[in-house]
C-alpha positions in Angstrom: -62.8 -41.8 -24.3 -62.9 -44.1 -27.6 -65.3 -43.6 -29.9 -68.6 -45.5 -30.0 -70.7 -46.8 -32.8 -73.5 -44.7 -33.9 -76.2 -43.7 -31.3 -80.0 -44.1 -32.5 -81.3 -41.3 -34.0 -83.9 -39.7 -31.6 -87.4 -38.9 -33.4 -89.1 -35.5 -33.7 -90.4 -34.1 -30.5 -88.1 -35.8 -28.0 -87.4 -32.7 -26.3 -90.7 -31.3 -25.2 -91.8 -32.8 -21.8 -94.5 -35.2 -21.9 -97.2 -34.7 -19.2 -96.0 -37.6 -16.9 -92.6 -36.1 -16.9 -94.1 -32.6 -16.1 -96.2 -33.9 -13.3 -93.6 -35.7 -11.7 -91.2 -32.7 -11.6 -94.2 -30.6 -10.4 -95.0 -32.9 -7.5 -91.1 -33.2 -6.5 -90.9 -29.4 -6.5 -94.2 -28.9 -4.3 -92.7 -31.6 -1.8 -89.8 -29.5 -1.7 -91.4 -26.1 -0.9 -92.5 -26.8 2.5 -89.3 -28.4 3.4 -87.5 -25.4 2.4 -89.5 -23.3 4.9 -89.0 -25.4 7.9 -86.5 -23.8 10.6 -83.6 -25.9 11.5 -82.5 -26.3 14.6 -81.0 -29.9 14.7 -78.1 -30.2 17.2 -78.3 -26.8 18.7 -79.2 -26.8 22.5 -81.1 -23.5 21.9 -82.1 -21.5 18.8 -79.2 -18.9 19.1 -76.7 -21.8 19.2 -74.6 -23.4 16.8 -76.3 -26.0 14.5 -75.5 -27.7 11.2 -76.6 -24.8 9.0 -74.4 -22.2 10.8 -71.6 -24.7 10.7 -72.2 -25.5 7.1 -71.8 -21.8 6.4 -68.3 -21.6 8.2 -67.1 -24.8 6.3 -68.3 -23.3 3.2 -66.3 -20.2 3.6 -63.3 -21.9 5.1 -60.1 -22.1 2.9 -57.8 -23.6 5.6 -59.9 -26.9 5.1 -58.1 -27.3 1.7 -54.5 -28.5 1.2 -53.5 -25.3 -0.4 -55.0 -23.3 2.4 -56.5 -21.3 -0.1 -59.6 -22.8 -1.6 -62.8 -23.1 0.1 -66.6 -24.0 -1.4 -67.0 -20.3 -1.6 -63.9 -19.8 -3.9 -65.5 -21.6 -6.9 -69.0 -20.6 -5.7 -69.0 -17.2 -4.6 -72.1 -15.9 -2.8 -71.5 -12.4 -4.3 -72.0 -14.2 -7.8 -75.0 -16.3 -7.1 -72.8 -18.9 -5.8 -71.0 -19.2 -9.0 -67.4 -18.6 -10.2 -66.4 -14.8 -10.2 -63.7 -15.2 -12.9 -63.8 -15.9 -16.6 -61.9 -19.1 -16.4 -63.2 -22.2 -18.5 -62.1 -24.3 -15.3 -60.9 -23.4 -12.0 -57.5 -24.3 -10.5 -57.2 -26.4 -7.2 -54.7 -28.8 -5.8 -52.0 -28.4 -3.3 -50.4 -25.6 -5.0 -53.7 -24.1 -6.9 -52.0 -25.5 -10.2 -54.3 -28.4 -11.1 -57.0 -27.4 -13.6 -60.5 -29.2 -13.4 -62.6 -30.4 -16.3 -65.7 -28.3 -16.3 -67.2 -24.9 -15.7 -68.5 -24.1 -12.2 -72.3 -24.4 -12.1 -74.3 -22.0 -9.9 -75.4 -23.5 -6.5 -78.0 -20.9 -6.3 -81.6 -22.7 -5.7 -79.8 -26.1 -5.8 -82.1 -27.4 -3.0 -85.1 -27.9 -5.0 -83.1 -30.3 -7.6 -84.7 -33.7 -7.5 -82.7 -37.0 -7.4 -81.8 -38.3 -10.5 -84.4 -40.5 -12.3 -85.7 -41.6 -15.5 -89.4 -40.3 -15.8 -91.8 -42.8 -17.5 -91.4 -41.8 -21.1 -87.4 -42.2 -20.5 -86.4 -38.9 -19.8 -83.2 -38.6 -17.7 -84.3 -36.1 -15.1 -82.7 -34.4 -12.1 -79.6 -35.4 -10.1 -76.5 -33.3 -9.1 -73.6 -32.0 -10.9 -74.0 -31.6 -14.6 -74.2 -35.2 -15.3 -76.7 -36.0 -12.4 -74.3 -38.4 -10.9 -74.8 -37.4 -7.4 -78.2 -38.2 -5.9 -78.2 -35.8 -3.3 -76.5 -32.8 -1.6 -74.7 -35.3 0.9 -73.2 -37.1 -1.9 -72.5 -33.8 -4.2 -70.3 -32.5 -1.3 -68.1 -35.5 -1.2 -66.0 -35.0 -4.2 -64.7 -31.6 -3.7 -63.3 -32.5 -0.5 -60.8 -35.1 -1.7 -60.7 -34.2 -5.6 -57.0 -33.7 -6.7 -58.1 -30.6 -8.6 -60.1 -29.3 -5.7 -59.6 -29.5 -1.9 -57.3 -32.4 -2.0 -57.7 -34.2 1.3 -55.8 -37.2 1.0 -57.7 -39.1 3.6 -60.6 -38.6 6.1 -57.8 -38.1 8.7 -56.3 -35.1 6.8 -60.1 -33.4 7.0 -60.4 -34.5 10.7 -56.8 -32.7 11.3 -57.5 -29.4 9.7 -61.1 -29.4 11.4 -59.9 -29.8 14.8 -57.7 -26.4 14.3 -60.6 -24.4 13.1 -62.0 -21.7 15.4 -65.4 -23.4 15.3 -64.0 -26.9 16.3 -65.6 -26.6 19.9 -69.0 -25.7 18.0 -68.6 -28.9 15.7 -68.2 -31.0 18.9 -71.4 -29.3 20.4 -73.4 -30.0 17.7 -72.2 -33.5 16.3 -70.8 -34.8 19.6 -67.7 -34.4 21.8 -66.0 -37.4 20.3 -66.9 -36.7 16.9 -63.4 -36.3 15.9 -62.4 -39.7 17.0 -64.8 -41.0 14.2 -63.2 -40.1 10.8 -65.8 -41.4 8.7 -68.4 -40.0 11.0 -66.7 -36.4 10.8 -66.8 -36.7 7.1 -70.5 -37.3 7.0 -71.0 -34.7 9.5 -69.2 -32.1 7.1 -71.3 -33.1 4.3 -74.5 -32.8 6.2 -73.7 -29.6 7.5 -73.0 -28.2 4.0 -76.1 -29.7 2.8 -78.2 -28.2 5.5 -76.6 -24.9 4.9 -77.5 -25.1 1.1 -81.0 -26.2 2.0 -81.8 -23.9 4.4 -80.0 -20.5 4.3 -82.1 -18.2 2.4 -79.2 -16.7 0.4 -79.5 -19.7 -1.6 -83.2 -19.0 -2.6 -83.9 -15.6 -2.5 -86.7 -15.4 -5.0 -86.3 -11.7 -5.3 -85.4 -11.0 -9.0 -87.2 -8.6 -11.1 -89.3 -11.0 -12.5 -90.4 -12.5 -9.2 -91.8 -9.1 -8.4 -93.4 -9.2 -11.7 -95.0 -12.6 -11.2 -96.2 -11.1 -7.5 -98.0 -8.3 -9.4 -95.8 -5.7 -7.7 -94.5 -4.1 -10.7 -94.6 -3.8 -14.4 -91.8 -4.9 -17.0 -90.6 -2.8 -19.4 -91.6 -2.9 -22.9 -88.4 -4.3 -23.9 -88.6 -7.0 -21.3 -92.1 -7.9 -22.2 -90.9 -8.4 -25.8 -88.2 -10.5 -24.6 -90.5 -12.6 -22.2 -92.5 -13.3 -25.3 -89.6 -14.3 -27.3 -88.6 -16.5 -24.6 -91.9 -18.3 -24.4 -92.8 -18.5 -28.2 -92.6 -22.1 -29.5 -91.8 -20.6 -32.9 -89.1 -18.1 -31.8 -86.7 -18.5 -28.8 -88.7 -21.5 -27.3 -86.4 -21.2 -24.2 -89.5 -22.2 -22.2 -89.5 -25.8 -23.5 -86.7 -26.5 -21.4 -86.6 -23.3 -18.9 -90.2 -23.0 -17.9 -91.3 -19.4 -17.0 -94.7 -19.9 -15.2 -95.6 -20.6 -11.8 -95.8 -24.3 -10.6 -99.2 -26.2 -10.0 -98.9 -25.1 -6.3 -98.0 -21.6 -7.2 -94.4 -21.9 -6.6 -92.1 -19.5 -8.5 -90.6 -20.8 -11.5 -86.9 -22.5 -11.5 -86.2 -21.9 -15.1 -85.2 -25.4 -15.6 -87.3 -28.6 -16.3 -84.3 -30.7 -14.6 -83.9 -32.7 -17.8 -80.8 -33.0 -20.2 -80.0 -32.1 -23.6 -77.2 -32.3 -26.1 -76.3 -29.1 -27.7 -73.1 -29.7 -29.6 -71.4 -27.1 -27.7 -67.8 -26.6 -29.6 -64.9 -28.0 -28.0 -63.1 -25.6 -25.7 -59.2 -25.7 -26.2 -59.0 -23.4 -22.9 -59.7 -26.7 -20.9 -56.1 -28.3 -20.6 -57.5 -32.0 -20.9 -58.7 -31.1 -24.6 -54.9 -31.3 -25.4 -55.5 -34.9 -25.6 -57.5 -35.5 -28.9 -59.0 -38.4 -27.2 -60.5 -36.8 -24.3 -64.2 -36.2 -24.4 -66.5 -35.1 -21.8 -69.9 -36.7 -22.8 -72.2 -35.9 -19.8 -74.6 -38.6 -18.9 -72.4 -41.2 -20.5 -69.1 -40.3 -19.2 -66.4 -40.2 -18.4 -67.1 -38.9 -14.7 -70.5 -40.8 -14.6 -70.0 -44.5 -15.3 -73.3 -46.2 -14.7 -74.7 -44.9 -18.0 -71.6 -45.6 -19.9 -73.6 -48.1 -22.3 -76.2 -45.6 -22.9 -74.7 -44.3 -26.1 -78.1 -42.2 -26.9 -77.3 -40.3 -24.0 -73.8 -39.3 -24.7 -73.2 -35.5 -24.9 -76.3 -34.6 -23.1 -75.8 -32.4 -20.0 -78.3 -31.2 -17.2 -80.3 -28.0 -18.4 -79.4 -25.5 -15.6 -81.8 -22.9 -14.1 -81.6 -19.6 -16.0 -81.9 -17.8 -12.7 -79.3 -15.2 -12.3 -77.8 -16.1 -15.6 -76.9 -12.6 -16.6 -74.3 -12.9 -13.9 -72.6 -15.8 -15.1 -68.9 -15.4 -16.2 -68.9 -18.4 -18.6 -71.6 -20.5 -20.2 -72.5 -24.2 -20.8 -70.5 -27.0 -19.2 -67.1 -26.4 -20.7 -67.2 -22.7 -20.3 -67.0 -22.2 -24.3 -68.7 -18.7 -24.2 -67.8 -16.0 -21.9 -70.7 -13.6 -22.5 -74.5 -14.3 -22.3 -74.7 -12.5 -25.6 -72.5 -15.1 -27.7 -74.2 -17.8 -25.7 -77.7 -16.7 -27.3 -75.9 -16.3 -30.6 -74.8 -19.8 -30.5 -78.4 -21.1 -29.6 -80.1 -19.4 -32.9 -77.1 -19.5 -35.4 -75.6 -22.9 -34.4 -76.9 -24.5 -37.6 -77.5 -21.4 -39.9 -73.9 -20.1 -39.4 -71.8 -23.0 -38.1 -68.5 -21.2 -39.4 -68.8 -19.0 -36.5 -68.4 -21.5 -33.8 -66.6 -24.4 -35.2 -63.4 -25.3 -37.0 -63.3 -24.9 -40.5 -61.1 -27.2 -42.8 -59.1 -26.2 -45.8 -61.7 -27.4 -48.2 -64.3 -25.1 -46.1 -66.1 -27.8 -44.7 -67.3 -27.1 -41.2 -66.6 -29.7 -38.3 -70.0 -29.3 -36.5 -70.3 -30.7 -32.8 -66.5 -31.2 -32.8 -66.5 -32.2 -29.2 -68.4 -35.4 -29.9 -67.0 -38.5 -31.6 -68.3 -38.4 -35.0 -70.3 -41.5 -34.6 -72.4 -39.8 -31.7 -73.3 -36.4 -33.5 -76.5 -37.5 -34.2 -77.2 -37.2 -30.6 -77.2 -33.6 -31.0 -80.9 -31.9 -30.8 -81.2 -30.4 -34.3 -85.0 -31.0 -34.4 -86.3 -28.4 -31.7 -86.8 -24.8 -32.3 -84.5 -22.9 -32.7 -82.1 -25.9 -33.6 -84.5 -26.6 -36.9 -82.8 -24.3 -39.1 -80.4 -25.3 -42.1 -77.3 -23.7 -43.4 -78.2 -20.5 -45.0 -81.4 -19.9 -43.5 -82.5 -17.1 -41.2 -81.9 -17.5 -37.6 -85.1 -17.7 -35.6 -84.1 -14.4 -33.8 -82.7 -11.4 -35.1 -80.2 -9.3 -33.4 -82.7 -7.2 -32.4 -84.7 -9.8 -30.9 -81.7 -11.2 -29.2 -81.5 -7.6 -27.6 -85.1 -7.9 -26.2 -84.1 -11.5 -25.1 -81.0 -10.7 -23.2 -83.0 -7.8 -21.7 -85.7 -10.1 -20.4 -83.1 -12.6 -18.8 -81.5 -9.5 -16.9 -84.8 -9.6 -14.9 -83.8 -13.0 -13.5 -80.9 -11.4 -11.4 -81.7 -12.0 -7.7 -81.5 -8.8 -5.3 -83.7 -6.4 -7.3 -84.7 -3.3 -5.5 -87.8 -1.9 -7.0 -88.5 1.8 -7.0 -91.6 3.4 -5.9 -92.3 4.5 -9.7 -92.0 0.7 -10.8 -95.0 -0.5 -8.6 -98.4 -0.6 -9.9 
């Protein structure tokens, strides 16, 4: 994208959520909780029969539905890796021959069903939405692009999807749930596929297990180790990690478990990632909320560079971090948070004269959008980072408690 004029500088205190935004988010989560617990039998003649959820699971795992015959939703959103990517590629390869690169790192779909639709809170804070830029309003819309995108499953037309579906082992189940003549309606079939995928992600418990060590801790069923407790304290302290400002760690007003995201957006100035083929074009810029994928906010220059705050649940299982997959380990991602401004030469290009090209993945006129006010980004060149390496050890140890599938030992219980 072309460079834009400078965006207005945001004022101090812009990231901590106002009470109105917090209340809205809490209400949305509270409304979602009973929905998630509702059994789904839609379209089934009896509880054991096929239904949208069971069909969604089969569609999600079916590579035969892609032009390559080798890419399913589960290829990039592997259930064995918290529904995120299982490799360390910055972007995945799709297309008819699995040689077309994407543009962003794969986000986890774990807990995606609690995401609210995109909205601006009363204080103007952009919140919610699906995809890293929030452009999809719900799971139905979110499911559409992967089916037809050139770098993903590449159905050229709805008829292509219908033709592949009719050849699947579950085609008769699809007819039973959605009608015997469903495949005669191409657009209706596409909608039925999207609906099944959405229902699967909403209601299958594998997408929302809430069984990490931290969940057991919140339930009073075990104690955290000393290093984990120290890490939790650093996570919450506003003068140290300050992670909880965007990734709340406490239960909601309805006692619902924390999602470790406030569903908002932030501009962190993540370094440009040359591993993404699109960046070979020096004019290419992925600026999140203001484009290029999202177009309705293209004129909101103050939002350029902002990406959705992800949930930190299962963060220790990630293979890459941030929207462009720039960092390959959790520790290096944490170092970036606390050393970005004190030691920028560790992350950004250095010119011949020794000048560090900070925030190099944004046009120079928009680099003022980057969050440089909130802890831990409030440090200056040469100052001590907010967290030491020893403290990062503890913080990383705590983040490992957010991994689902924890099996408590009898000795760990109270």
